C-alpha positions as CSV (number, residue, x, y, z in Angstrom):
1,M,-145.0,93.9,-125.9
2,A,-145.0,92.8,-129.4
3,V,-144.0,89.2,-130.9
4,T,-143.0,87.9,-134.1
5,V,-142.2,84.0,-134.6
6,E,-140.3,82.8,-137.6
7,T,-139.1,79.4,-138.7
8,L,-135.7,79.0,-139.2
9,E,-135.1,75.1,-139.8
10,K,-137.2,72.0,-139.1
11,L,-137.6,72.4,-135.8
12,E,-135.7,75.5,-134.8
13,R,-137.9,78.8,-133.9
14,K,-137.0,82.6,-133.5
15,I,-139.0,84.8,-131.6
16,T,-138.3,88.5,-131.5
17,L,-139.2,90.2,-127.9
18,T,-139.6,93.9,-127.5
19,L,-139.7,95.4,-123.9
20,P,-140.1,99.1,-122.9
21,V,-136.9,100.7,-121.4
22,G,-139.1,102.6,-119.0
23,V,-140.8,99.0,-117.5
24,I,-136.8,97.5,-117.1
25,K,-136.0,100.9,-115.2
26,T,-139.0,101.0,-113.0
27,E,-138.3,97.5,-111.6
28,V,-134.7,98.2,-111.0
29,D,-135.3,101.4,-109.0
30,S,-138.0,99.3,-107.1
31,R,-136.0,96.5,-106.0
32,L,-132.7,99.1,-105.2
33,R,-135.3,100.7,-102.9
34,K,-136.0,97.7,-101.6
35,L,-132.5,96.2,-101.0
36,A,-131.7,99.8,-99.4
37,R,-134.1,99.0,-96.7
38,T,-132.0,95.9,-95.5
39,V,-128.7,96.3,-96.8
40,K,-125.6,96.7,-94.8
41,M,-122.6,98.9,-95.5
42,D,-119.4,100.4,-93.8
43,G,-120.3,104.0,-92.8
44,F,-123.9,103.6,-92.4
45,R,-126.8,102.6,-90.4
46,P,-129.0,99.8,-91.6
47,G,-131.5,101.2,-93.7
48,K,-129.7,104.7,-94.0
49,V,-127.6,104.2,-97.0
50,P,-128.0,106.8,-99.6
51,M,-130.0,105.4,-102.8
52,N,-127.3,106.7,-105.2
53,V,-124.5,104.6,-103.3
54,V,-126.7,101.1,-103.3
55,A,-127.2,102.0,-107.2
56,Q,-123.4,102.6,-107.4
57,R,-122.9,99.0,-105.5
58,Y,-125.7,97.0,-106.7
59,G,-127.1,98.5,-109.7
60,Y,-125.3,96.3,-112.2
61,S,-126.5,92.7,-110.8
62,V,-130.3,94.3,-110.0
63,H,-130.2,95.5,-113.6
64,Y,-128.8,92.1,-114.7
65,E,-131.3,89.7,-112.5
66,V,-134.2,92.4,-113.8
67,M,-133.3,91.8,-117.7
68,N,-133.4,88.1,-117.0
69,D,-136.6,88.0,-115.4
70,K,-138.5,90.1,-117.7
71,V,-136.9,88.5,-121.0
72,G,-137.7,85.1,-119.6
73,E,-141.4,86.1,-118.4
74,A,-141.7,88.0,-122.0
75,F,-140.5,84.7,-123.8
76,A,-142.8,82.6,-122.0
77,T,-145.9,84.4,-122.5
78,A,-144.9,84.7,-126.2
79,A,-144.6,80.8,-126.5
80,N,-147.8,80.2,-124.7
81,E,-149.7,82.6,-127.1
82,A,-148.4,81.1,-129.9
83,K,-149.1,77.6,-128.5
84,L,-145.6,76.3,-129.0
85,R,-144.0,73.4,-127.3
86,V,-140.7,74.6,-126.7
87,A,-137.8,71.9,-126.1
88,G,-134.5,72.8,-124.0
89,Q,-133.8,76.6,-123.4
90,P,-133.9,79.3,-125.5
91,K,-130.3,80.9,-126.6
92,I,-131.6,84.9,-126.2
93,S,-129.4,87.6,-127.6
94,E,-129.9,91.6,-127.9
95,N,-131.2,92.8,-131.2
96,E,-130.0,95.9,-132.0
97,T,-133.1,97.3,-134.1
98,A,-135.3,98.1,-131.4
99,P,-136.9,101.2,-132.0
100,E,-136.5,104.4,-129.6
101,G,-137.5,103.5,-125.9
102,Q,-137.6,99.9,-126.5
103,M,-135.1,96.9,-126.1
104,A,-135.4,94.1,-128.5
105,F,-134.1,90.2,-127.9
106,D,-134.0,87.5,-130.4
107,A,-134.6,84.2,-128.7
108,I,-133.7,80.9,-130.8
109,F,-135.1,77.9,-129.5
110,E,-136.5,74.5,-130.9
111,V,-140.0,73.1,-130.6
112,F,-140.6,69.4,-129.8
113,P,-141.8,67.9,-133.1
114,E,-145.1,66.6,-134.3
115,V,-145.0,63.1,-133.9
116,K,-146.6,60.7,-136.5
117,V,-147.0,56.9,-135.5
118,A,-148.0,55.0,-138.7
119,D,-150.0,52.0,-138.5
120,L,-148.9,49.4,-136.6
121,S,-150.7,46.5,-138.3
122,G,-147.9,46.4,-140.9
123,A,-145.2,46.0,-138.0
124,E,-143.8,42.5,-137.5
125,V,-142.8,41.8,-133.5
126,E,-141.2,38.4,-132.6
127,R,-142.6,37.7,-129.4
128,L,-140.7,34.9,-126.9
129,T,-141.8,32.3,-124.7
130,A,-140.0,30.3,-122.2
131,D,-140.9,27.6,-119.8
132,V,-139.3,26.4,-116.4
133,T,-138.6,22.9,-116.6
134,D,-137.6,20.2,-114.5
135,G,-134.2,20.3,-115.7
136,A,-133.9,24.1,-114.8
137,I,-134.9,23.4,-111.3
138,D,-132.6,20.4,-110.8
139,K,-129.7,23.0,-112.0
140,T,-130.7,25.6,-109.3
141,V,-131.0,22.5,-106.8
142,D,-127.3,21.8,-107.7
143,I,-126.5,25.3,-107.2
144,L,-127.8,25.6,-104.1
145,R,-126.2,22.3,-103.1
146,K,-122.8,23.6,-104.0
147,Q,-123.4,27.0,-102.2
148,R,-123.6,24.6,-99.3
149,R,-120.9,22.1,-99.9
150,T,-117.9,21.1,-97.2
151,F,-114.8,20.1,-97.6
152,A,-112.9,17.1,-96.0
153,Q,-108.9,16.5,-96.6
154,R,-107.9,13.8,-98.9
155,S,-105.1,11.4,-98.4
156,L,-101.2,12.3,-99.4
157,D,-101.6,10.0,-102.6
158,S,-104.8,11.6,-103.8
159,A,-104.7,13.2,-107.0
160,A,-106.4,16.7,-107.7
161,Q,-109.6,16.3,-109.6
162,D,-112.5,18.9,-110.7
163,T,-114.4,19.6,-107.4
164,D,-111.4,19.4,-104.9
165,R,-110.4,22.1,-103.2
166,A,-106.5,22.7,-103.5
167,T,-104.4,25.4,-101.4
168,V,-101.2,26.2,-103.5
169,D,-98.1,28.4,-103.0
170,F,-97.6,30.1,-106.2
171,E,-95.0,32.2,-108.1
172,G,-95.0,33.8,-111.7
173,K,-92.2,35.5,-113.3
174,I,-92.1,37.0,-117.1
175,D,-88.8,37.1,-118.5
176,G,-87.2,35.9,-115.2
177,E,-88.7,39.1,-113.5
178,P,-91.5,39.1,-110.5
179,F,-94.9,40.6,-111.5
180,E,-97.5,42.2,-109.6
181,G,-100.2,39.6,-108.4
182,G,-97.9,36.8,-109.3
183,K,-97.0,35.5,-106.1
184,A,-99.3,34.0,-103.6
185,A,-99.1,31.5,-100.3
186,D,-102.0,29.4,-99.1
187,F,-104.1,30.3,-101.9
188,Q,-107.7,28.4,-102.2
189,F,-109.3,27.6,-105.5
190,I,-111.3,25.0,-106.7
191,L,-110.8,22.8,-109.3
192,G,-113.1,23.3,-112.8
193,D,-114.9,26.2,-111.2
194,G,-113.1,28.5,-113.5
195,Q,-111.7,30.6,-111.0
196,M,-108.0,30.3,-112.1
197,L,-107.0,30.5,-116.0
198,K,-107.2,27.3,-117.8
199,E,-103.6,26.5,-117.9
200,F,-103.2,26.9,-114.1
201,E,-106.1,24.5,-113.6
202,D,-104.7,21.9,-116.0
203,A,-101.3,22.0,-114.3
204,T,-102.6,21.5,-111.1
205,R,-104.9,18.8,-111.8
206,G,-103.2,15.3,-111.0
207,M,-100.9,16.7,-108.6
208,K,-100.4,15.2,-105.2
209,S,-100.2,17.2,-101.7
210,G,-96.2,18.2,-101.2
211,E,-95.7,17.9,-105.4
212,S,-94.2,21.0,-107.1
213,K,-94.4,21.7,-110.7
214,T,-93.2,24.5,-113.0
215,F,-95.4,25.1,-116.3
216,Q,-96.2,28.1,-118.5
217,L,-98.9,30.4,-118.6
218,D,-100.2,32.3,-121.4
219,F,-102.2,35.5,-120.4
220,P,-105.0,36.4,-122.8
221,A,-104.9,39.8,-124.7
222,E,-108.2,40.7,-122.7
223,Y,-106.8,39.8,-119.5
224,H,-107.8,42.5,-117.0
225,G,-104.1,42.9,-115.5
226,K,-102.7,45.4,-118.4
227,D,-99.4,44.4,-117.2
228,V,-99.0,41.2,-118.0
229,A,-102.0,40.8,-120.9
230,G,-101.0,38.9,-123.6
231,K,-97.9,37.9,-122.1
232,T,-96.5,34.5,-121.1
233,A,-95.0,33.9,-117.8
234,D,-93.4,30.6,-115.9
235,F,-95.1,29.6,-112.7
236,L,-94.0,27.6,-110.2
237,V,-96.7,26.0,-108.2
238,T,-96.6,23.7,-104.6
239,L,-99.7,21.7,-103.9
240,K,-100.1,22.0,-99.9
241,K,-103.2,20.5,-99.4
242,L,-106.1,18.6,-101.2
243,E,-109.8,18.6,-99.9
244,A,-112.5,16.6,-101.3
245,A,-115.9,18.3,-101.8
246,H,-119.1,16.6,-100.1
247,L,-122.4,18.2,-101.4
248,P,-125.5,17.7,-99.0
249,E,-128.1,15.3,-99.8
250,V,-131.8,16.6,-101.2
251,D,-133.7,15.8,-98.5
252,G,-135.8,17.6,-96.0
253,A,-133.0,18.7,-94.2
254,L,-131.3,20.8,-97.2
255,A,-135.0,22.0,-97.5
256,K,-135.0,23.6,-93.9
257,S,-131.6,25.0,-94.2
258,L,-133.4,26.7,-97.0
259,G,-136.2,28.2,-95.2
260,I,-138.9,25.5,-96.5
261,A,-141.3,25.6,-93.7
262,D,-142.5,21.9,-93.8
263,G,-139.1,20.9,-94.7
264,T,-139.9,18.7,-97.7
265,V,-137.9,18.1,-101.1
266,E,-141.4,18.8,-102.9
267,A,-142.1,22.3,-101.3
268,L,-138.2,23.4,-102.2
269,R,-139.0,22.5,-105.6
270,A,-142.4,24.1,-105.6
271,D,-140.6,27.0,-104.2
272,I,-137.7,27.4,-106.6
273,R,-140.2,26.8,-109.5
274,K,-142.2,29.9,-108.2
275,N,-139.1,31.8,-108.0
276,L,-137.7,30.9,-111.4
277,E,-140.8,31.6,-113.3
278,R,-141.2,35.2,-111.6
279,E,-137.9,35.8,-112.9
280,V,-138.4,34.3,-116.6
281,K,-141.8,36.4,-116.3
282,S,-139.3,39.7,-115.5
283,R,-136.8,38.6,-118.3
284,L,-139.6,37.9,-121.2
285,L,-141.1,41.1,-120.3
286,V,-138.1,43.2,-120.9
287,R,-137.1,41.3,-124.1
288,N,-140.6,41.6,-125.5
289,K,-140.9,45.3,-124.5
290,Q,-137.7,45.9,-126.3
291,A,-138.8,44.2,-129.5
292,A,-142.3,45.9,-129.6
293,M,-140.5,49.6,-128.9
294,D,-137.8,48.6,-131.9
295,A,-141.4,47.9,-134.0
296,L,-142.9,51.2,-132.7
297,V,-139.7,53.5,-133.6
298,A,-139.2,51.8,-137.4
299,K,-143.1,52.9,-137.9
300,S,-142.7,56.4,-136.4
301,E,-141.3,59.6,-138.4
302,L,-140.3,62.9,-136.8
303,D,-137.6,65.1,-136.5
304,L,-135.4,65.0,-133.1
305,P,-134.9,68.3,-131.0
306,K,-131.2,68.9,-130.8
307,S,-131.5,70.3,-127.5
308,S,-133.3,66.7,-126.4
309,V,-130.5,64.7,-127.8
310,Q,-127.8,66.7,-126.2
311,A,-129.6,66.7,-122.8
312,E,-129.8,63.0,-123.1
313,L,-125.7,62.9,-124.1
314,D,-125.0,65.0,-121.3
315,R,-126.7,62.5,-118.8
316,M,-125.1,59.9,-120.1
317,I,-121.4,61.1,-120.4
318,E,-122.3,62.0,-116.7
319,N,-123.4,58.3,-115.8
320,A,-120.3,56.9,-117.7
321,R,-117.9,59.1,-115.5
322,A,-119.9,58.2,-112.6
323,D,-119.4,54.5,-113.2
324,L,-115.8,55.0,-113.9
325,K,-115.4,56.9,-110.8
326,Q,-117.2,54.0,-108.8
327,R,-114.7,51.6,-110.6
328,G,-111.9,53.8,-108.8
329,V,-110.6,55.5,-112.0
330,K,-108.6,58.5,-111.2
331,D,-109.7,61.8,-112.3
332,A,-112.9,60.1,-113.4
333,D,-114.8,63.4,-113.8
334,K,-112.2,64.8,-116.1
335,A,-112.1,61.4,-118.4
336,P,-112.4,62.1,-122.2
337,I,-115.4,60.8,-123.4
338,P,-116.4,61.3,-127.1
339,E,-120.1,62.2,-127.6
340,E,-120.4,60.2,-130.5
341,I,-119.9,56.6,-128.9
342,F,-123.5,57.7,-127.3
343,R,-124.9,59.7,-130.0
344,P,-126.7,56.3,-131.6
345,Q,-128.3,55.6,-128.1
346,A,-128.8,58.8,-127.3
347,E,-131.1,59.9,-130.2
348,R,-133.3,56.5,-130.0
349,R,-133.9,57.6,-126.3
350,V,-135.6,60.9,-127.4
351,R,-137.2,59.5,-130.4
352,L,-138.5,56.7,-128.4
353,G,-139.5,59.0,-125.6
354,L,-141.6,61.3,-127.7
355,V,-143.4,58.4,-129.6
356,V,-144.3,56.8,-126.4
357,A,-145.3,60.0,-124.9
358,E,-147.8,60.7,-128.2
359,L,-148.9,57.3,-128.0
360,V,-149.8,57.5,-124.5
361,R,-151.9,60.6,-124.9
362,T,-154.0,59.4,-128.0
363,N,-154.8,56.0,-126.7
364,D,-155.4,56.8,-123.3
365,L,-152.2,54.5,-122.0
366,A,-151.5,56.2,-119.1
367,A,-151.1,54.5,-115.5
368,K,-154.4,53.8,-113.8
369,P,-154.0,53.7,-109.9
370,E,-155.2,50.3,-109.9
371,Q,-152.6,49.1,-112.2
372,I,-149.6,50.8,-110.3
373,K,-151.3,49.1,-107.2
374,A,-151.1,45.9,-108.5
375,H,-147.6,46.3,-109.8
376,V,-146.1,47.1,-106.4
377,E,-148.1,44.4,-105.1
378,E,-146.4,42.2,-107.2
379,L,-142.9,43.6,-106.5
380,A,-143.7,43.4,-103.0
381,A,-145.0,39.6,-103.3
382,S,-141.3,37.8,-103.3
383,Y,-140.8,39.6,-100.0
384,E,-141.0,38.2,-96.3
385,K,-143.3,41.2,-95.2
386,P,-144.9,42.4,-98.5
387,E,-147.0,45.4,-96.4
388,D,-143.5,46.7,-95.5
389,V,-142.4,46.7,-99.1
390,I,-145.7,48.2,-100.0
391,R,-145.4,51.2,-97.7
392,W,-141.8,51.8,-98.4
393,Y,-142.8,52.2,-102.1
394,Y,-145.8,54.5,-101.7
395,S,-143.7,56.6,-99.1
396,D,-141.1,57.8,-101.7
397,N,-142.6,60.1,-104.9
398,R,-139.6,59.1,-107.0
399,R,-140.1,55.1,-106.4
400,M,-143.8,55.6,-107.2
401,A,-143.0,57.7,-110.7
402,D,-140.4,54.5,-111.4
403,V,-143.2,52.1,-110.9
404,E,-145.6,54.4,-113.1
405,A,-143.2,54.6,-115.5
406,I,-143.0,51.1,-115.8
407,V,-146.7,50.4,-116.1
408,I,-147.0,52.9,-118.8
409,E,-144.1,51.0,-120.4
410,S,-146.3,47.8,-119.9
411,N,-149.6,49.5,-121.4
412,V,-147.8,50.3,-124.4
413,T,-146.0,47.2,-125.2
414,D,-149.4,45.6,-124.7
415,Y,-150.9,48.0,-127.4
416,I,-148.1,47.8,-129.9
417,L,-148.5,43.8,-129.7
418,A,-152.4,44.2,-130.1
419,Q,-152.0,46.0,-133.3
420,A,-148.8,44.5,-134.9
421,K,-148.2,41.1,-136.7
422,V,-146.9,38.7,-133.9
423,S,-145.0,35.7,-134.4
424,D,-144.4,33.6,-131.1
425,K,-141.1,32.1,-130.6
426,S,-140.3,29.5,-127.8
427,I,-136.7,29.7,-126.5
428,S,-135.1,27.6,-123.9
429,F,-134.7,28.3,-120.3
430,D,-130.9,28.5,-120.3
431,E,-131.1,30.9,-123.9
432,L,-133.3,32.9,-121.9
433,M,-130.9,33.4,-118.9
434,G,-127.5,33.6,-121.0
435,Q,-126.6,30.2,-119.9
436,N,-124.5,27.9,-122.2
C-alpha cells in the first residue's frame, strides 16, 4: 500500500490510498465461499448452492462490504503511520488515476489542531463570593411556613386582602366573544402570590364574599396564551368565598414537622444554614468555573475542525427537538431549526473542549481516584442514606464518567485561578440566587 498525505487548507488533509485489485478479489471470493456454506435458497439444499448463483445474488453487497472494510483499514493504518489525529469521519471517493491492477481512493478529512494556551498570568478573572446571612435563613423559614399554611373562612363583611385565599367564578370575553381558558368556577388563588395577572388581583382586592365586579384586563404581548396575547378582555368576577391564611409559629412543632430530630428552632436554623451553604457553594462553583473558562478561551489560539463543530451543532439541534417534543409540540422532530442560532455556542464548546483537553494533558489535571471518591461522597452527604447513593453512583459507568468530568473541570478551574490575576467580588445571597 502506498500512502501520500497532502495539506489542503488549515486542518484539512488528503490521503491517497492504493489497494491491489487482487487483494479485494481474494477477500470477496473468501467471503462468498463462507456464505455459500450457510445460505438458503429455493431449489437447493443448505450448503449446496452453486458458487456462481451465490455470487450472482450476493456478489455486489459482499464486494461493497469488502471495499468499505479494506479502505477503512488502509485509512486507519495510513493515518496512524503519519501520526495524524483525525477529527470526524473521512470523505472517501474513488480516484480514477490508479495504475493497472490497483484501485486508488482519496480520503479527505480534518485533523485536530495544535492547541496553544498562552501564559495565563495575564488573564483577568473575577471570582465571586457570597455568604449565607441570617436574613437568608429567615426568608427560607418564611417559605417553609407558607408551604404549611392553613386557611380559615373569613366573615362575609371582610374585604379581600393580600395573603387571603379567594374562591371565585369568572368569565372573560374579547370583543364580546368568550375565549378558551377565559371561564372557570370555584377557582382558588392566593392574593399577592402573583398567580394571577396584576389587573385580576387588583380587581379582586377589596371585594367581599357574594360581590361581583366587571373590569378590563390587558393581556401582555408575551403572554403564554398566543390567542389572547396583546388583547384586551372584559371580565366578570364573583367572589364566592374568602379565607384568611394562618402561618404556623416558628417553634419546636414546626421544627419536628420538618424532620428535625431534637425539635428545636436552633437546630432547624442550623439545618437550613447547612443546606443553603451547600447550594451557595454549588452556584459559586458554576459561576466561577464559567469565568475561568472564559479567560482560558480568550487566551487560546486554534483553528476549529468543521466536522467537530458540525457534530456539536447536530447534537444541539437534536436536543432542541427533544425539548420541543417534551413540551408537546406537534411534529417536533421535523421542526425547522436553523443551525446558525447555535453556531456561536457550538464553536465555543468545541474550542473549550480542545483547550481543556490540552491543559489536562500537559499539566496532569486528570481526575484522581481519591478526588472522584470525595466528590461522590459530597454529593451523597445530603441524602438520608449516603451509602446507598454512593453505591448507586459506582454501579453505573456513565454516572461515574459524569463525576470524573466534573472533577476534571474543577481541577482546570483551580489551575486557571492559580495562574491568573484574580479579583474577588462579594455579592449578596439574593443576587446569587437570582432573587430580587
